[in-house]
Each structure stands twice: as C-alpha cells, then as structure tokens.
C-alpha positions as CSV (number, residue, x, y, z in Angstrom):
1,X,-55.3,-155.3,-84.2
2,X,-57.2,-156.2,-87.4
3,X,-55.4,-158.3,-90.0
4,X,-55.6,-156.9,-93.5
5,X,-53.2,-158.9,-95.7
6,X,-51.1,-162.0,-95.2
7,X,-48.3,-163.3,-97.5
8,X,-46.0,-166.2,-97.2
9,X,-42.5,-164.8,-97.9
10,X,-40.1,-167.8,-97.4
11,X,-38.6,-170.3,-95.0
12,X,-35.5,-171.0,-93.1
13,X,-34.5,-174.6,-93.8
14,X,-31.1,-175.0,-92.2
15,X,-29.2,-173.4,-89.3
16,X,-27.4,-170.4,-90.5
17,X,-29.3,-170.3,-93.7
18,X,-30.7,-167.2,-95.4
19,X,-33.8,-165.7,-93.9
20,X,-36.6,-163.8,-95.7
21,X,-35.6,-160.1,-96.1
22,X,-37.2,-157.2,-94.5
23,X,-36.5,-155.4,-91.2
24,X,-39.8,-156.2,-89.5
25,X,-40.5,-157.4,-85.9
26,X,-41.3,-161.1,-85.5
27,X,-43.7,-163.1,-83.4
28,X,-43.0,-166.9,-83.4
29,X,-45.5,-169.7,-82.8
30,X,-44.3,-172.9,-81.1
31,X,-45.9,-176.1,-80.0
32,X,-46.2,-179.9,-80.3
33,X,-46.8,-181.3,-83.8
34,X,-50.5,-182.2,-83.0
35,X,-51.4,-179.1,-81.0
36,X,-53.4,-177.5,-83.8
37,X,-50.9,-174.8,-84.6
38,X,-51.7,-174.4,-88.3
39,X,-55.4,-174.3,-87.7
40,X,-54.9,-171.7,-85.0
41,X,-52.7,-169.5,-87.2
42,X,-55.3,-169.6,-90.1
43,X,-58.1,-168.7,-87.7
44,X,-56.1,-166.0,-86.0
45,X,-55.2,-164.4,-89.4
46,X,-58.8,-164.8,-90.7
47,X,-57.8,-167.2,-93.4
48,X,-59.9,-170.3,-92.7
49,X,-61.4,-170.4,-96.2
50,X,-58.0,-169.8,-97.9
51,X,-55.5,-171.1,-95.5
52,X,-52.0,-169.8,-95.4
53,X,-50.6,-172.3,-93.0
54,X,-50.9,-175.9,-94.3
55,X,-53.0,-178.1,-92.1
56,X,-51.8,-181.7,-92.4
57,X,-53.5,-184.9,-91.3
58,X,-50.1,-186.2,-90.3
59,X,-48.3,-184.4,-87.5
60,X,-44.7,-183.5,-88.0
61,X,-44.9,-182.4,-91.6
62,X,-43.6,-178.9,-91.1
63,X,-39.8,-179.1,-91.2
64,X,-38.9,-175.5,-91.8
65,X,-39.2,-172.1,-90.1
66,X,-41.9,-170.4,-92.2
67,X,-42.3,-166.7,-92.4
68,X,-45.6,-164.8,-93.1
69,X,-45.7,-161.1,-93.7
70,X,-48.8,-159.7,-91.9
71,X,-50.2,-156.2,-92.4
72,X,-52.7,-155.1,-89.8
73,X,-54.1,-152.0,-88.1
74,X,-54.4,-151.5,-84.3
75,X,-57.7,-152.0,-82.6
76,X,-57.5,-148.3,-81.6
77,X,-56.2,-145.5,-83.8
78,X,-52.7,-145.7,-85.2
79,X,-50.5,-146.4,-88.1
80,X,-50.7,-149.9,-89.8
81,X,-48.5,-152.6,-88.2
82,X,-46.3,-154.9,-90.4
83,X,-44.6,-157.9,-88.9
84,X,-43.5,-161.5,-89.6
85,X,-45.6,-164.3,-88.1
86,X,-43.0,-167.1,-87.8
87,X,-44.3,-170.7,-87.7
88,X,-41.8,-173.0,-86.0
89,X,-41.6,-176.7,-86.7
90,X,-43.7,-178.8,-84.3
91,X,-41.9,-181.0,-81.9
92,X,-42.6,-184.2,-79.9
93,X,-44.3,-186.4,-82.5
94,X,-43.2,-190.0,-81.7
95,X,-43.5,-191.3,-85.2
96,X,-41.1,-188.8,-86.7
97,X,-37.6,-190.5,-87.0
98,X,-35.2,-189.5,-84.2
99,X,-32.7,-188.3,-86.7
100,X,-35.2,-185.8,-88.1
101,X,-36.3,-184.7,-84.6
102,X,-32.6,-184.1,-83.8
103,X,-32.2,-182.0,-86.9
104,X,-35.1,-179.7,-86.0
105,X,-33.8,-178.6,-82.6
106,X,-30.7,-176.8,-83.9
107,X,-32.8,-175.2,-86.6
108,X,-35.3,-173.8,-84.0
109,X,-32.5,-172.8,-81.6
110,X,-30.6,-171.1,-84.4
111,X,-33.7,-169.0,-85.2
112,X,-34.6,-168.2,-81.6
113,X,-31.0,-167.2,-80.6
114,X,-30.2,-165.4,-83.9
115,X,-33.3,-163.3,-84.4
116,X,-32.8,-159.8,-83.1
117,X,-36.2,-158.9,-84.4
118,X,-38.1,-161.5,-82.2
119,X,-40.6,-159.7,-80.0
120,X,-42.1,-162.8,-78.4
121,X,-43.2,-166.4,-78.6
122,X,-46.7,-167.8,-78.5
123,X,-46.4,-171.2,-77.0
124,X,-49.3,-173.5,-77.8
125,X,-50.4,-176.3,-75.4
126,X,-53.3,-178.7,-75.8
127,X,-55.9,-177.8,-73.2
128,X,-57.0,-181.4,-72.9
129,X,-53.7,-182.5,-71.4
130,X,-51.1,-181.4,-68.9
131,X,-47.9,-179.7,-70.4
132,X,-45.6,-182.4,-71.6
133,X,-41.9,-182.7,-70.8
134,X,-41.2,-181.2,-74.2
135,X,-43.5,-178.2,-73.5
136,X,-41.8,-177.6,-70.2
137,X,-38.3,-177.8,-71.8
138,X,-39.4,-175.2,-74.4
139,X,-40.7,-172.9,-71.7
140,X,-37.5,-173.2,-69.7
141,X,-35.4,-172.6,-72.8
142,X,-37.4,-169.4,-73.7
143,X,-37.1,-168.2,-70.1
144,X,-33.4,-168.7,-70.3
145,X,-33.3,-166.5,-73.4
146,X,-35.4,-163.9,-71.7
147,X,-38.0,-164.1,-74.5
148,X,-41.5,-162.8,-73.7
149,X,-43.8,-165.8,-73.9
150,X,-47.5,-166.1,-74.0
151,X,-49.2,-169.5,-73.5
152,X,-52.3,-170.4,-75.6
153,X,-54.4,-173.3,-74.6
154,X,-55.8,-174.8,-77.8
155,X,-58.9,-176.9,-78.3
156,X,-60.7,-175.5,-75.2
157,X,-64.0,-176.2,-77.0
158,X,-63.5,-179.9,-76.4
159,X,-63.6,-179.5,-72.6
160,X,-66.5,-179.0,-70.3
161,X,-66.5,-175.7,-68.4
162,X,-65.4,-177.3,-65.1
163,X,-62.6,-179.3,-66.9
164,X,-61.4,-176.2,-68.6
165,X,-61.2,-174.1,-65.5
166,X,-59.2,-176.9,-63.7
167,X,-56.9,-177.2,-66.7
168,X,-56.2,-173.5,-66.8
169,X,-55.4,-173.4,-63.1
170,X,-53.2,-176.4,-63.2
171,X,-51.3,-175.1,-66.3
172,X,-50.6,-171.8,-64.5
173,X,-49.3,-173.8,-61.5
174,X,-47.2,-176.3,-63.4
175,X,-45.5,-173.7,-65.6
176,X,-45.2,-171.0,-62.9
177,X,-47.1,-168.4,-64.9
178,X,-49.5,-165.6,-64.1
179,X,-53.1,-165.8,-65.3
180,X,-52.4,-162.9,-67.7
181,X,-50.0,-165.1,-69.6
182,X,-52.7,-167.7,-70.5
183,X,-55.1,-167.4,-73.4
184,X,-57.8,-170.1,-73.9
185,X,-58.4,-170.5,-77.6
186,X,-60.8,-172.4,-79.9
187,X,-60.3,-172.4,-83.6
188,X,-63.9,-173.7,-84.4
189,X,-65.6,-171.0,-82.3
190,X,-63.0,-168.2,-82.5
191,X,-62.9,-167.8,-78.8
192,X,-59.7,-166.1,-77.7
193,X,-58.9,-164.7,-81.2
194,X,-59.3,-161.0,-80.3
195,X,-57.6,-161.5,-76.9
196,X,-54.6,-163.1,-78.7
197,X,-54.5,-160.4,-81.3
198,X,-54.5,-157.7,-78.6
199,X,-51.6,-159.5,-76.9
200,X,-49.6,-159.6,-80.1
201,X,-50.3,-155.9,-80.6
202,X,-48.9,-155.1,-77.2
203,X,-45.8,-157.0,-78.0
204,X,-45.4,-155.2,-81.3
205,X,-46.3,-151.8,-79.9
206,X,-44.9,-152.0,-76.3
207,X,-45.2,-148.3,-75.7
208,X,-49.0,-148.3,-76.1
C-alpha cells in the first residue's frame, strides 16, 4: 500500500485509560528501546523530513502507547485503507529505573489484551545481535495471545552480506519462525519498506 496521510491522534498513558476514538484496525510496533523503532516508523510512513514518531538520542523516552491514523491506498486496485499504527513503548533499556520499566509492562499488556481491533504486531529486532531474553519473552507472549506477528530485522545496512545471511538464518532458528515471517529492513536505504508495507496490507485486507 502507498501511504497518503499520517496524523498523530493521541496516546494511552495508563492501563484502562481512554483510547483514541475511531473504529479502525490497528497494527502495533514493538521492540527494544534502542532498536530504531521511531526511525523505522518514519521511513515506513514516508515522513523522514517531517517525522511523526519522535527519534530520541536517549532510549526509553517513549512512555505511552501512541496512536497514528494512517490513510493509504493498496498497491493494487481497491478502496483506500485507514488504520491506526500503534507505537508501543520500548523495553529492555538498562538505564531506565526498574520502577518505570515495571509500569510499562502492564500498560503494554493492557493494550495487547484489550484491543479487539489489533490485526497484528510488528516485532523489531536489531539485526546485529541475537534476539535478547526480552525479545523472546515478547514473542512468546504474542504467541500465547494468538496475535499474528511479523519480525523485522532493523539496521541490516550495518552488516556485511555474509553476516546478514547468517543472522537471518539464526533468528529464524532461535525464534522458531518461517522465513516468510522475517523482513530485513534498513531505514537509511529504504530496503524492506515495500515488503513491510505489503505485509501490513495483507494483515489489514486478509481476504485479498
């Protein structure tokens, strides 16, 4: 699909709190605090010059579940698609106080369990490293919920081709995934952007 407009519409700050209005399907983005989530979202939505997701030099700054209304058209023919892209707080940053880390977990779980409109989760993992214990816990949690999950390996441009191929194969093995569930992505080059947009389209329009 091709993104036309993006608008920040609000945030969920506390478990059980009010959510942005509108009966739209949702796609959530999850990952560690330093995985490059905001940069990826801005590149994916075509908003690198005027970012919609705040890119911070200090990981762990996003403390709410942020909702962006996206208007797009399918790559093929069809009616426009409207959905919420949901940016979940990053996890696993050691310098964030434990009390704050503990507060984020119920917020994220409240969103994931309570959203009937959730169509799937895009789980981001840094291609330069093996999945962390936090990454594996999140994947197991999503599997327990039965939530469709796509894994995006960020920062693949920082790896040599041989390193990258090994990392993809090892991630597939470690997480017990199929190759079709992995999308290599580079924010600087745009590699993987169209593939990820097509994957989101298939989640939003499952009958296609």
